[in-house]
C-alpha positions in Angstrom: -21.3 37.1 -25.9 -18.8 34.3 -26.6 -15.5 33.6 -24.9 -12.5 31.8 -26.2 -10.8 29.8 -23.5 -7.2 29.2 -24.5 -6.5 25.7 -23.0 -3.9 24.1 -25.3 -0.8 24.7 -23.2 1.3 21.8 -21.9 2.4 23.7 -18.7 6.0 22.5 -18.8 6.9 24.7 -15.8 4.3 23.0 -13.7 5.7 19.5 -14.3 5.4 16.9 -12.9 1.8 18.0 -12.2 1.1 18.4 -16.0 2.7 15.2 -17.1 -0.7 13.6 -17.4 -2.9 16.8 -17.3 -3.2 19.9 -19.4 -2.4 23.0 -17.4 -6.0 24.3 -17.3 -7.1 21.0 -15.7 -4.7 21.2 -12.8 -6.8 21.6 -9.7 -6.9 24.6 -7.4 -9.0 24.1 -4.3 -10.1 20.8 -5.7 -11.5 22.3 -8.9 -9.6 22.6 -12.2 -8.3 26.1 -13.0 -10.5 26.0 -16.1 -13.6 25.5 -13.9 -12.8 28.6 -11.9 -12.5 30.5 -15.2 -15.8 29.2 -16.4 -17.5 30.1 -13.1 -16.1 33.6 -13.6 -17.4 33.9 -17.1 -20.8 32.6 -16.1 -20.9 35.2 -13.3 -20.2 37.9 -15.8 -23.0 36.9 -18.1 -21.0 34.8 -20.6 -22.5 31.4 -21.2 -21.0 30.3 -24.6 -17.4 29.1 -24.4 -15.1 27.8 -27.1 -12.1 26.0 -25.7 -9.0 25.7 -28.0 -7.1 22.5 -27.1 -3.9 20.9 -28.1 -2.1 19.0 -25.3 -4.1 16.0 -23.9 -7.4 17.5 -25.3 -9.6 14.6 -24.2 -9.0 15.4 -20.5 -10.9 18.7 -20.7 -13.6 17.4 -23.1 -14.3 14.4 -20.9 -14.6 16.7 -17.8 -16.8 19.5 -19.2 -18.5 17.6 -22.1 -21.1 20.0 -23.6 -20.9 22.3 -20.5 -24.6 21.7 -19.5 -23.6 20.5 -16.1 -21.7 23.7 -15.5 -24.5 26.0 -16.8 -22.8 27.0 -20.1 -22.6 25.9 -23.7 -19.2 24.4 -24.4 -17.6 23.7 -27.7 -14.0 22.7 -28.6 -11.4 23.4 -31.3 -8.4 21.1 -31.3 -5.1 22.0 -33.0 -4.4 18.6 -34.4 -1.1 18.9 -36.3 0.8 21.7 -34.5 0.3 24.4 -31.9 -0.8 27.6 -33.6 0.0 30.0 -30.8 -2.3 32.2 -28.7 -3.5 34.2 -31.7 -3.3 31.4 -34.4 -5.6 29.1 -32.4 -8.3 32.0 -32.3 -7.8 32.7 -36.0 -8.5 29.0 -36.6 -12.1 29.5 -35.3 -12.7 32.9 -36.8 -15.9 31.7 -38.5 -17.4 31.1 -35.1 -16.6 34.7 -33.9 -19.0 37.1 -35.7 -19.4 39.6 -32.8 -17.4 41.1 -30.0 -15.7 38.2 -28.1 -13.5 37.7 -25.1 -10.3 35.7 -25.0 -9.1 34.4 -21.7 -6.0 32.3 -20.8 -6.7 28.9 -19.2 -4.0 29.1 -16.7 -4.9 32.1 -14.5 -6.9 32.6 -11.3 -8.8 35.9 -11.2 -11.9 37.5 -9.9 -11.9 40.6 -12.2 -15.1 42.3 -13.1 -15.3 41.3 -16.7 -18.6 43.2 -17.3 -16.8 46.4 -16.5 -14.0 45.6 -18.9 -16.5 44.8 -21.7 -18.4 48.1 -21.0 -15.1 50.0 -21.2 -14.3 48.3 -24.5 -17.6 49.3 -26.0 -17.5 52.9 -24.5 -14.1 53.5 -26.2 -15.1 51.9 -29.5 -12.0 49.8 -29.2 -10.9 47.1 -31.7 -8.8 45.4 -29.0 -8.9 45.9 -25.3 -6.3 44.3 -23.1 -7.3 43.7 -19.5 -4.3 44.9 -17.4 -3.3 44.8 -13.8 -0.6 46.2 -11.6 2.0 43.9 -10.2 5.0 44.5 -7.9 7.4 42.6 -10.2 6.6 42.7 -13.9 9.7 40.8 -15.2 7.7 37.7 -16.0 4.9 39.5 -17.8 4.2 41.6 -20.8 4.5 45.2 -19.8 2.0 47.7 -21.2 1.9 51.5 -21.0 -1.2 53.7 -21.9 -1.8 57.4 -22.3 -4.1 59.5 -20.3 -7.1 58.2 -22.2 -6.0 54.5 -21.6 -5.1 54.1 -25.3 -2.1 51.7 -25.5 1.0 53.5 -26.7 3.7 50.9 -26.0 4.2 47.4 -24.7 7.1 45.0 -24.3 6.8 41.2 -23.9 8.7 40.0 -20.7 11.3 42.8 -20.3 14.7 42.6 -18.7 15.2 44.5 -15.5 16.7 47.5 -17.4 13.7 47.6 -19.8 11.0 48.0 -17.2 9.0 51.1 -17.9 5.7 50.3 -16.1 4.2 48.0 -13.5 1.0 47.5 -15.6 1.0 44.1 -17.2 -0.9 42.1 -19.7 -3.2 39.5 -18.0 -3.9 37.4 -21.1 -7.6 38.6 -21.1 -8.6 40.4 -24.3 -11.9 41.8 -25.6 -11.7 41.8 -29.4 -13.7 42.7 -32.4 -13.8 39.9 -35.0 -12.2 42.1 -37.8 -8.8 42.2 -36.0 -8.4 38.6 -36.9 -8.1 39.7 -40.5 -4.6 40.8 -39.7 -3.5 37.2 -39.0 -2.4 34.7 -41.6 -4.2 31.3 -42.0 -2.8 28.2 -40.4 0.4 29.8 -39.0 1.7 30.0 -35.5 1.1 33.6 -34.3 0.9 35.3 -30.9 -1.2 38.1 -29.7 1.5 40.0 -27.9 4.3 39.4 -30.4 2.4 39.5 -33.7 -1.1 40.9 -33.6 -0.9 43.7 -31.1 2.3 45.3 -32.5 0.7 45.3 -35.9 -2.5 46.9 -34.6 -0.4 49.5 -32.9 1.5 50.2 -36.1 -1.7 50.4 -38.1 -3.2 52.9 -35.7 -6.1 50.8 -34.8 -7.9 51.9 -31.6 -6.4 49.6 -28.9 -7.0 50.3 -25.2 -5.9 49.0 -21.9 -8.4 48.5 -19.1 -6.7 48.4 -15.7 -8.8 46.0 -13.7 -9.1 46.0 -9.9 -9.1 42.7 -8.1 -7.0 39.5 -7.9 -5.1 38.0 -10.7 -2.5 35.2 -10.7 -0.8 33.6 -13.6 -0.2 30.0 -12.4 3.1 29.9 -14.1 5.2 27.7 -11.9 5.0 25.4 -8.9 5.5 28.0 -6.1 2.8 30.2 -7.5 0.6 27.2 -7.8 0.8 26.7 -4.1 0.3 30.4 -3.4 -2.9 30.4 -5.5 -4.3 27.8 -3.0 -3.3 29.9 0.0 -4.7 33.0 -1.5 -8.0 31.2 -2.1 -8.2 29.9 1.4 -7.3 33.3 2.9 -10.0 35.0 0.8 -7.6 37.1 -1.2 -9.5 36.0 -4.3 -13.2 35.5 -4.6 -13.7 31.8 -5.7 -16.6 29.5 -5.6 -15.7 26.7 -3.2 -16.8 23.2 -4.0 -17.8 22.4 -0.4 -19.9 23.8 2.5 -18.1 26.0 5.1 -18.8 24.2 8.3 -17.2 26.8 10.5 -15.2 29.9 9.7 -12.3 28.9 7.5 -13.1 25.2 7.4 -14.7 23.7 4.3 -15.6 20.0 4.3 -17.1 17.7 1.6 -19.7 15.1 2.1 -19.2 11.7 3.7 -15.9 12.7 5.2 -14.9 11.4 8.7 -12.6 13.4 10.9 -11.5 11.7 14.2 -12.6 13.9 17.2 -8.9 14.1 18.3 -7.8 15.8 15.0 -6.5 19.4 15.5 -7.4 21.8 12.7 -6.2 25.3 12.4 -8.2 27.2 9.8 -8.3 27.9 6.9 -8.4 24.4 5.7 -10.3 22.7 2.8 -11.1 18.9 3.1 -12.8 17.1 0.2 -15.5 14.5 0.1 -15.1 10.8 1.3 -12.0 11.5 3.2 -10.8 9.7 6.3 -8.7 11.6 8.8 -7.2 9.4 11.6 -6.6 10.1 15.3 -4.4 12.9 16.5 -3.7 14.3 13.1 -2.5 18.0 13.1 -3.7 20.0 10.1 -2.3 23.6 9.9 -3.9 26.5 8.1 -3.4 26.5 4.3 -3.9 22.8 3.9 -6.0 21.5 1.0 -7.1 17.8 0.9 -8.8 16.5 -2.3 -11.6 13.9 -2.4 -11.1 10.3 -1.2 -7.9 11.2 0.7 -6.9 9.0 3.7 -4.7 10.4 6.4 -3.2 8.0 9.0 -3.0 8.6 12.7 -0.6 11.2 14.1 0.3 12.7 10.7 1.4 16.3 10.6 0.2 18.4 7.7 1.6 21.9 7.4 0.1 23.6 4.4 0.4 20.7 1.8 -1.8 20.5 -1.3 -3.0 17.0 -1.5 -4.9 15.8 -4.6 -7.7 13.2 -4.9 -7.2 9.6 -3.8 -3.9 10.2 -2.0 -3.0 8.0 1.0 -0.9 9.6 3.8 0.6 7.2 6.2 0.7 7.3 10.0 3.1 9.9 11.5 3.9 11.3 8.0 5.1 14.9 7.9 4.1 17.1 4.9 5.5 20.6 4.6 4.1 23.1 2.0 4.4 20.4 -0.7 2.1 19.1 -3.5 1.0 15.5 -3.4 -0.7 14.6 -6.7 -3.5 12.1 -7.5 -3.4 8.6 -6.1 0.0 9.0 -4.5 0.9 7.0 -1.4 3.1 8.6 1.3 4.4 5.9 3.7 4.5 5.9 7.5 6.8 8.4 9.0 7.9 9.7 5.6 8.8 13.4 5.2 7.9 15.5 2.1 9.5 18.9 2.7 8.8 22.5 1.5 8.4 23.0 -2.2 8.6 19.3 -3.1 6.2 18.0 -5.6 5.2 14.3 -6.0 3.6 13.3 -9.3 0.5 11.2 -9.6 0.4 7.5 -8.6 3.9 7.6 -7.0 4.9 5.9 -3.8 7.0 7.5 -1.1 8.3 4.6 1.1 8.2 4.4 4.9 10.6 6.9 6.6 11.7 8.1 3.2 12.4 11.9 2.8 11.8 14.0 -0.3 14.0 17.1 0.2 12.9 20.7 -0.3 12.0 21.6 -3.9 12.6 18.1 -5.3 10.2 16.9 -7.9 9.1 13.3 -8.4 7.6 12.4 -11.8 4.4 10.2 -12.0 4.4 6.5 -11.3 7.7 6.5 -9.4 8.7 4.7 -6.2 11.0 6.1 -3.5 12.3 3.2 -1.5 11.7 3.1 2.3 14.3 5.1 4.2 15.7 6.8 1.1 16.6 10.5 1.1 15.8 12.0 -2.3 17.9 15.1 -3.0 17.5 15.3 -6.8 14.6 15.3 -9.1 13.3 11.8 -10.0 12.4 11.9 -13.7 13.6 8.9 -15.7 13.1 5.3 -14.8 12.2 4.1 -11.3 13.8 4.9 -8.0 16.0 2.2 -6.5 13.8 -0.3 -4.7 14.9 -1.8 -1.5 13.3 -5.2 -2.4 10.1 -6.6 -3.8 10.5 -9.5 -1.4 10.6 -9.0 2.3 11.3 -11.2 5.3 8.8 -13.9 4.2 7.6 -13.3 0.7 5.9 -10.3 -0.9 3.6 -8.3 1.4 1.8 -5.0 1.3 -1.5 -3.2 2.2 -4.5 -5.2 0.9 -5.9 -3.6 -2.3 -3.5 -0.7 -2.0 0.0 -2.2 -2.5 -1.3 -5.6 -3.4 -3.8 -5.0 -6.1 -5.1 -7.2 -8.9 -2.9 -5.3 -11.4 0.2 -5.9 -9.2 -0.6 -9.6 -8.7 -1.1 -10.2 -12.5 2.3 -8.6 -13.1 3.9 -10.6 -10.2 2.5 -13.8 -11.5 3.8 -13.2 -15.0 7.2 -12.3 -13.5 7.4 -15.5 -11.5 6.1 -17.6 -14.4 8.7 -16.1 -16.7 11.5 -17.5 -14.5 10.1 -21.0 -15.0 10.2 -23.2 -18.1 7.1 -22.9 -20.5 4.6 -25.6 -19.6 5.7 -25.8 -15.9 3.1 -26.7 -13.3 2.6 -24.5 -10.2 0.2 -24.9 -7.2 -1.8 -21.8 -6.1 -3.5 -21.8 -2.7 -4.9 -19.3 -0.3 -6.8 -18.7 2.9 -10.6 -18.3 2.9 -10.7 -14.5 2.7 -12.2 -12.8 -0.3 -9.2 -10.5 -0.7 -7.0 -13.5 -0.9 -9.3 -15.1 -3.5 -9.1 -11.9 -5.6 -5.3 -11.8 -5.4 -4.8 -15.5 -6.1 -7.0 -15.3 -9.2 -4.9 -12.4 -10.5 -1.7 -14.3 -9.9 -3.2 -17.2 -11.8 -4.0 -15.0 -14.8 -0.4 -13.7 -14.9 1.0 -17.2 -14.6 -1.2 -18.6 -17.4 -0.3 -15.6 -19.7 3.3 -16.8 -19.8 2.5 -20.4 -20.4 2.5 -21.9 -16.9 -0.1 -24.5 -15.9 -1.9 -24.2 -12.5 -3.0 -26.7 -9.9 -5.5 -24.7 -8.0 -5.7 -25.8 -4.4 -8.2 -23.0 -3.6 -8.8 -22.3 0.2 -6.2 -24.6 1.9 -4.2 -24.4 5.1 -0.6 -23.6 4.2 0.9 -26.8 5.7 -1.4 -28.8 3.4 -0.2 -26.7 0.4 3.5 -27.3 1.3 2.9 -31.0 2.0 1.2 -31.6 -1.4 3.9 -30.0 -3.5 6.4 -33.0 -3.7 3.6 -35.5 -4.6 2.4 -33.4 -7.6 5.8 -33.1 -9.4 5.5 -29.4 -9.8 8.0 -26.5 -10.2 6.8 -24.6 -7.2 3.9 -23.1 -5.4 2.3 -19.8 -4.3 0.2 -19.3 -1.2 -1.8 -16.1 -0.5 -3.1 -15.1 2.9 -3.8 -12.2 5.2 -0.5 -11.4 6.9 -0.4 -13.2 10.3 1.0 -10.1 12.0 -0.7 -7.3 10.2 -4.4 -7.8 9.6 -4.6 -5.1 6.8 -1.7 -6.7 4.8 -1.6 -9.5 2.3 1.3 -11.9 2.3 2.2 -13.9 -0.9 4.7 -16.7 -0.3 6.6 -18.7 -3.0 8.0 -22.1 -2.4 10.1 -24.5 -4.5 9.5 -28.0 -5.7 10.2 -29.3 -2.2 7.8 -26.9 -0.5 10.6 -24.7 1.0 10.4 -20.9 0.6 12.4 -19.9 -2.5 16.0 -18.8 -2.1 17.2 -15.2 -2.3 18.7 -15.9 -5.7 15.2 -17.0 -7.0 13.7 -13.9 -5.4 16.2 -11.7 -7.2 15.3 -13.4 -10.6 11.6 -12.7 -10.0 12.3 -9.1 -8.9 14.4 -8.6 -12.1 11.6 -9.8 -14.3 9.1 -7.7 -12.4 10.9 -4.4 -12.5 12.2 -4.8 -16.1 8.8 -6.2 -17.2 10.8 -8.9 -18.9 7.8 -11.2 -19.4 7.5 -14.1 -21.8 4.3 -13.8 -23.7 2.7 -17.2 -24.6 1.0 -17.6 -28.0 -2.7 -18.4 -27.7 -2.2 -22.1 -28.0 0.6 -22.0 -25.4 -1.4 -20.3 -22.7 -1.4 -22.3 -19.4 -4.2 -24.4 -18.2 -5.9 -24.6 -14.8 -7.0 -27.7 -13.0 -8.3 -28.3 -9.5 -6.3 -30.7 -7.4 -8.3 -33.6 -5.9 -7.9 -35.5 -2.6 -5.5 -32.8 -1.2 -6.6 -33.3 2.4 -6.5 -37.1 2.0 -2.8 -37.0 0.8 -1.9 -34.7 3.7 -3.7 -36.9 6.1 -1.8 -40.0 4.9 1.5 -38.2 5.5 0.3 -36.9 8.9 -0.6 -40.4 10.0 2.7 -41.9 8.7 4.7 -39.7 11.0 2.7 -40.1 14.2 2.4 -43.0 16.7 -1.3 -43.4 15.9 -1.8 -46.2 18.5 -0.5 -43.9 21.3 -3.1 -41.3 20.3 -5.9 -43.9 19.9 -5.3 -45.1 23.5 -4.7 -41.7 24.9 -7.1 -40.4 27.5 -6.2 -36.8 26.5 -8.9 -34.3 26.0 -7.8 -31.4 23.9 -9.6 -28.0 23.3 -8.7 -26.5 19.9 -9.5 -22.9 18.9 -9.3 -22.5 15.1 -9.9 -18.7 15.2 -12.3 -18.9 12.3 -9.6 -20.0 9.9 -9.5 -22.6 7.1 -7.4 -25.0 9.3 -10.6 -25.6 11.1 -11.8 -27.5 8.0 -8.8 -29.8 7.9 -7.6 -30.9 11.4 -11.0 -32.1 12.8 -11.3 -34.6 9.9 -7.8 -36.0 10.6 -8.1 -36.1 14.4 -11.5 -37.8 14.1 -9.7 -40.8 12.4 -7.6 -41.4 15.5 -10.6 -41.2 17.9 -9.1 -38.2 19.5 -11.3 -36.4 22.1 -11.1 -32.9 20.8 -13.4 -30.0 21.7 -13.5 -27.5 18.8 -14.0 -23.8 19.2 -14.5 -21.2 16.5 -14.1 -23.6 13.6 -16.5 -21.8 11.3 -15.0 -19.9 8.4 -15.1 -16.1 8.7 -14.2 -13.3 6.3 -13.2 -11.0 9.2 -9.6 -11.1 10.2 -9.2 -11.3 14.0 -6.9 -8.6 15.4 -4.2 -9.5 17.9 -6.6 -8.1 20.6 -9.3 -10.4 19.4 -6.9 -13.4 19.5 -5.9 -12.5 23.0 -9.5 -12.4 24.1 -10.1 -15.8 22.5 -7.0 -17.2 24.2 -8.3 -16.1 27.5 -11.6 -17.8 26.7 -9.7 -20.9 25.7 -8.0 -21.0 29.1 -11.3 -20.8 30.9 -12.8 -23.7 28.8 -9.7 -25.9 29.4 -10.0 -25.3 33.1 -13.7 -25.9 33.2 -13.5 -29.1 31.2 -10.4 -30.3 33.0 -8.9 -30.8 29.6 -5.3 -32.1 29.1 -4.4 -28.9 27.2 -5.7 -26.2 24.9 -4.3 -24.8 21.7 -5.0 -21.9 19.5 -4.2 -22.3 15.8 -3.6 -19.2 13.6 -1.5 -17.9 10.7 -3.5 -20.3 8.4 -2.4 -23.4 10.2 1.3 -22.5 10.7 1.5 -21.1 14.2 0.0 -22.0 17.6 -0.2 -21.0 21.2 -0.7 -23.6 24.0 -2.8 -23.4 27.2 -1.8 -25.9 29.9 -4.2 -27.9 32.1 -4.5 -25.0 34.5 -5.6 -22.6 31.8 -2.2 -20.7 31.6 -0.9 -19.7 28.2 2.4 -21.0 26.9 3.9 -18.9 24.1 7.0 -17.3 22.7 10.3 -18.4 24.2 8.6 -20.7 26.7 6.8 -22.5 23.9 10.1 -22.9 22.0 11.8 -24.4 25.1 8.8 -26.7 25.8 8.7 -28.1 22.3 12.5 -28.6 22.4 12.2 -30.5 25.7 9.3 -32.7 24.4 11.0 -33.6 21.2 14.6 -34.2 22.6 13.2 -36.3 25.4 11.7 -38.6 22.8 14.7 -38.3 20.4 17.9 -38.0 22.5 21.0 -36.8 20.6 18.7 -35.1 18.1 19.2 -31.7 16.5 17.0 -28.7 17.1 17.1 -25.7 14.7 16.2 -22.3 16.1 16.6 -18.7 15.0 19.5 -16.7 16.2 17.4 -14.7 18.7 15.9 -17.7 20.5 16.5 -18.1 24.2 19.6 -20.0 25.4 17.2 -22.3 27.3 17.3 -24.4 24.2 21.0 -25.1 24.6 20.5 -26.1 28.2 17.7 -28.5 27.2 19.9 -29.9 24.5 22.7 -30.6 26.9 20.2 -32.6 29.1 19.5 -34.9 26.2 22.9 -35.0 24.6 21.4 -33.0 21.7 22.6 -30.3 19.4 21.4 -26.8 18.6 21.8 -25.1 15.2 21.1 -21.4 15.0 20.1 -19.7 11.8 19.2 -16.3 10.4 15.9 -15.0 11.7 13.9 -15.7 8.6 11.6 -18.6 7.6 13.6 -19.7 4.6 16.8 -20.0 6.6 15.1 -22.2 9.1 13.5 -24.4 6.5 16.8 -24.9 4.6 18.8 -25.6 7.8 16.2 -28.3 8.8 16.7 -30.0 5.5 20.5 -30.0 5.4 21.4 -30.5 9.0 21.7 -34.1 10.2 19.2 -35.7 12.5 16.9 -32.7 12.9 13.8 -33.5 15.0 12.4 -30.0 15.3 12.9 -26.6 13.8 11.4 -23.1 14.4 10.3 -21.1 17.4 7.2 -20.0 19.2 6.9 -16.8 17.2 7.4 -18.5 13.8 5.9 -21.9 14.2 7.5 -25.4 14.3 9.0 -27.5 11.5 8.9 -31.4 11.5 11.3 -31.9 8.5 10.3 -35.6 8.0 6.7 -34.5 7.3 7.3 -31.5 5.1 9.7 -28.6 5.1 7.3 -25.9 6.4 5.8 -24.8 9.7 2.8 -26.9 10.7 0.7 -26.2 13.8 -1.7 -28.9 13.0 0.9 -31.7 13.0 2.4 -30.1 16.1 -0.9 -30.7 18.0 -0.9 -34.4 17.0 2.7 -34.7 18.1 2.0 -33.1 21.5 -0.9 -35.5 22.1 1.3 -38.4 21.2 4.4 -37.4 23.3 2.4 -36.4 26.4 0.8 -39.8 26.3 4.1 -41.7 25.8 6.0 -39.6 28.3 3.2 -39.5 30.8 3.7 -35.9 31.6 1.5 -32.8 31.5 2.4 -29.4 30.0 2.4 -27.9 33.5 5.0 -30.5 34.7 7.2 -29.8 31.6 6.9 -26.1 32.1 8.0 -26.4 35.7 11.2 -28.3 34.6 12.3 -25.8 32.0 15.5 -23.9 32.6 15.1 -20.5 34.2 16.5 -18.1 31.7 15.7 -14.4 31.5 15.1 -13.4 27.9 13.8 -9.9 27.1 13.5 -7.7 24.0 13.1 -4.1 23.1 12.5 -2.4 19.7 14.0 0.9 18.7 13.1 3.0 15.6 16.1 3.2 13.3 16.0 4.8 9.8 17.1 2.6 6.9 20.0 4.9 6.2 21.4 4.4 9.7 21.2 0.6 10.0 24.5 -0.2 8.3 26.4 2.4 10.2 25.0 1.2 13.5 26.0 -2.4 12.8 29.5 -1.2 11.8 29.8 0.8 15.0 28.8 -2.2 17.1 31.4 -4.5 15.4 34.1 -1.9 15.7 33.5 -1.2 19.5 33.5 -4.9 20.7 36.3 -7.5 20.8 36.1 -9.9 17.9 36.2 -12.9 20.2 32.9 -11.8 21.8 31.0 -11.4 18.5 28.8 -13.7 16.4 27.5 -12.4 13.1 25.0 -15.1 12.0 22.3 -12.4 11.7 22.7 -8.9 13.2 25.4 -8.5 15.8 25.4 -10.9 18.8 27.7 -9.9 21.7 28.5 -12.5 24.3 29.3 -11.9 28.0 31.0 -15.1 29.1 31.2 -13.7 32.7 27.4 -13.7 33.0 26.8 -16.6 30.6 24.6 -14.2 28.5 24.4 -12.3 25.3 22.8 -9.3 23.7 21.7 -9.3 20.0 21.1 -6.2 18.0 19.0 -7.4 15.0 17.9 -5.0 12.2 14.3 -5.6 11.1 14.2 -6.9 7.5 11.1 -5.1 6.5 10.7 -2.1 8.8 12.9 0.9 9.9 13.4 -0.8 13.3 16.2 -2.5 15.3 15.3 -5.2 17.8 17.5 -5.7 20.9 17.5 -9.1 22.6 19.2 -9.7 26.0 19.5 -13.2 27.4 21.1 -14.7 30.6 20.2 -16.6 33.7 21.0 -13.4 35.6 17.8 -11.3 35.4 19.6 -8.2 36.8 22.3 -8.4 34.0 19.6 -8.7 31.4 17.7 -5.6 32.6 20.9 -3.5 32.9 22.2 -4.7 29.5 19.0 -4.1 27.7 18.8 -0.6 29.1 22.5 0.1 28.2 22.1 -1.0 24.6 18.8 0.7 24.2 20.4 4.0 25.1 23.4 3.2 22.9 21.3 2.5 19.9 19.0 5.5 20.5 21.9 7.9 20.9 23.5 6.7 17.7 20.2 7.0 15.8 19.7 10.6 17.2 23.2 11.6 16.1 22.7 10.2 12.6 19.4 12.0 12.2 20.8 15.2 13.5 23.7 15.0 11.1 21.3 14.3 8.2 19.1 17.2 9.2 22.0 19.6 9.4 23.1 18.5 6.0 19.6 19.1 4.6 19.4 22.5 6.3 22.8 23.5 4.9 21.8 22.5 1.4 18.4 24.3 1.7 20.1 27.4 3.1 22.6 27.4 0.3 
């Protein structure tokens, strides 16, 4: 016996899930609805299926092909020009239906006994048998009434409440004799319920209703779609699960890792190749597709998550649907009834409100609260650029496709034929991204000087000598080992301005790319003697004779980075006694814990060798931490103060540029040497620009960003910093330990508080309104001075995360501790009030 599977519907009521899938291919328990139907047909002895297709027909054909993998014979009939309706599409294949056949809708989940229905049809010599079922609310269905012999006497398609005369409804499953198709016209849109069945009834043809026992669900809209999953998990319907049941109510696919600390409340279905992080809570009713990643501490209460989705740490999902390939950011909330279409991104700490629908390929910015359906265009993006360039998760946010588009966007803001340098660290992921950027740049007619694997100070230094328009550097993010950072700099080697960033963002989001003709496509060349050029500049700005005659012994830990291939060559020219650690290149990115262990090891080596000092170089040659002659580390604010002391002692009346949050010890040191301090916003571009425009700058930066020597080049340079320290310790005849002991005693502490994006502006306004204007400084964030205690507190919103940093600074340690505690409580209480107000508003809206 043959079956006709009606699978041409577009499923508009299931959108956005059906924007890129026909309705029968929407998954239920990780299998398309159509596959559940085919399993039912096969179970009931039907192994020949003809699928009638119209909307996105290739999706089903590619999945089932000839049906052999599913134990059936599958053929297809496509309505090419126009939809022919439920009956018209069957009439269209009448020549294939020469015996009793079954018609079944492609958008229902059922476990009916079809053999019994077929036997009923034959026993009553019926021309058309409608499989019926009883439902509590028949308003959405075709109502059918039969006489005592089950012969159909009346039916009504989707009645109003006043027209209900039965709770027996049409399920869209029919057993038909081929001759009934003779009543239908050729190539016209016709419907079984509206056209064929009323005509058969009028002609007196034997037409019966078989009332089936069992489960039936028409997956007609999104709420019912979720209910079908829950019914399957709770065994209300007999379905063939795709995975093994490991324990009662828990089904798990192959090669899936679930952290031992995960708490699972059955029933739950988890697909193959999934990764579930520590302390995740998974409530009964949850369905996870294949290749799903769930971050630590996420809370899943009955969501339906499709294949390839990525759920961030501490995300909260509530009875929602997350479609294929979607990424839900850290601490984001997707609430009950919400549906997020495929390949969309929900930003960190964003919220998708109850019953809101997000169409495919959309982005909800971090911290946004989405209260309306997102259908047309893109959601508002906070920024493509962050604090220090473009960053994101490696091969998830920053993919080859993204990088090609970003390269084309950047290149489109430059003149055709411009030259740009591209450099990177030694990691394979950076090589992949840089090559993709190069492809995008060349496609818009920009020429490339490829510096390949190069320390970023070298890349910045080389820019002015090559007469180019700008440069790009790609590396693993210095603070987040799973992130890629892409930095852009101008013709001087300075990070590009916010205005330039906005131009690139505009080109990227509008896809306003210049397309070069074939003869205009950019070229690529490999720059020669890059390290030699950097070495000449390096030597020009050092007192080389002081280093040559220095008795210093230095231990340098390169942390397996590319700077280890540069600095040893330069120091060797000066006859510097340098002991090198971990200079080999390594693809693995050391974590902060690994770096701490290496720093401890460095201290032991310095102490054992009685070295002058030790230094750990990281962030691809930009940043460093020192170890004094006793093996004690010098970092952070102490390192900032130490470098200011060394440089100003050598260059009295010089200027030091530091970020707004740096310790006030810098001002005390500047007063010793009749120097000057300039404070800037807490971002690298601001520091670089201030170092170029401020007079007589001898040093810029800080211990947590790196140090700038503006006469050398405009960027941070840990490698030159090492040479400068060797030079000045020799000239000044001091040790790091002695300098450390002479530094001002300033207490400088910091604390970080979580703060949603939506509350940051209100928090800053509240702080400004509640403090006297003469006590405020608004360079970056809100700095509040206490002249009585010669101290200040700074509340600084994080540029890239939903966080606020609180810094307290004074010579009075007790005041610092008390002030930090006070403002931590103030900020936390304000954030709690804002979140409570938002939640109450959402609750009121949901209740309404």
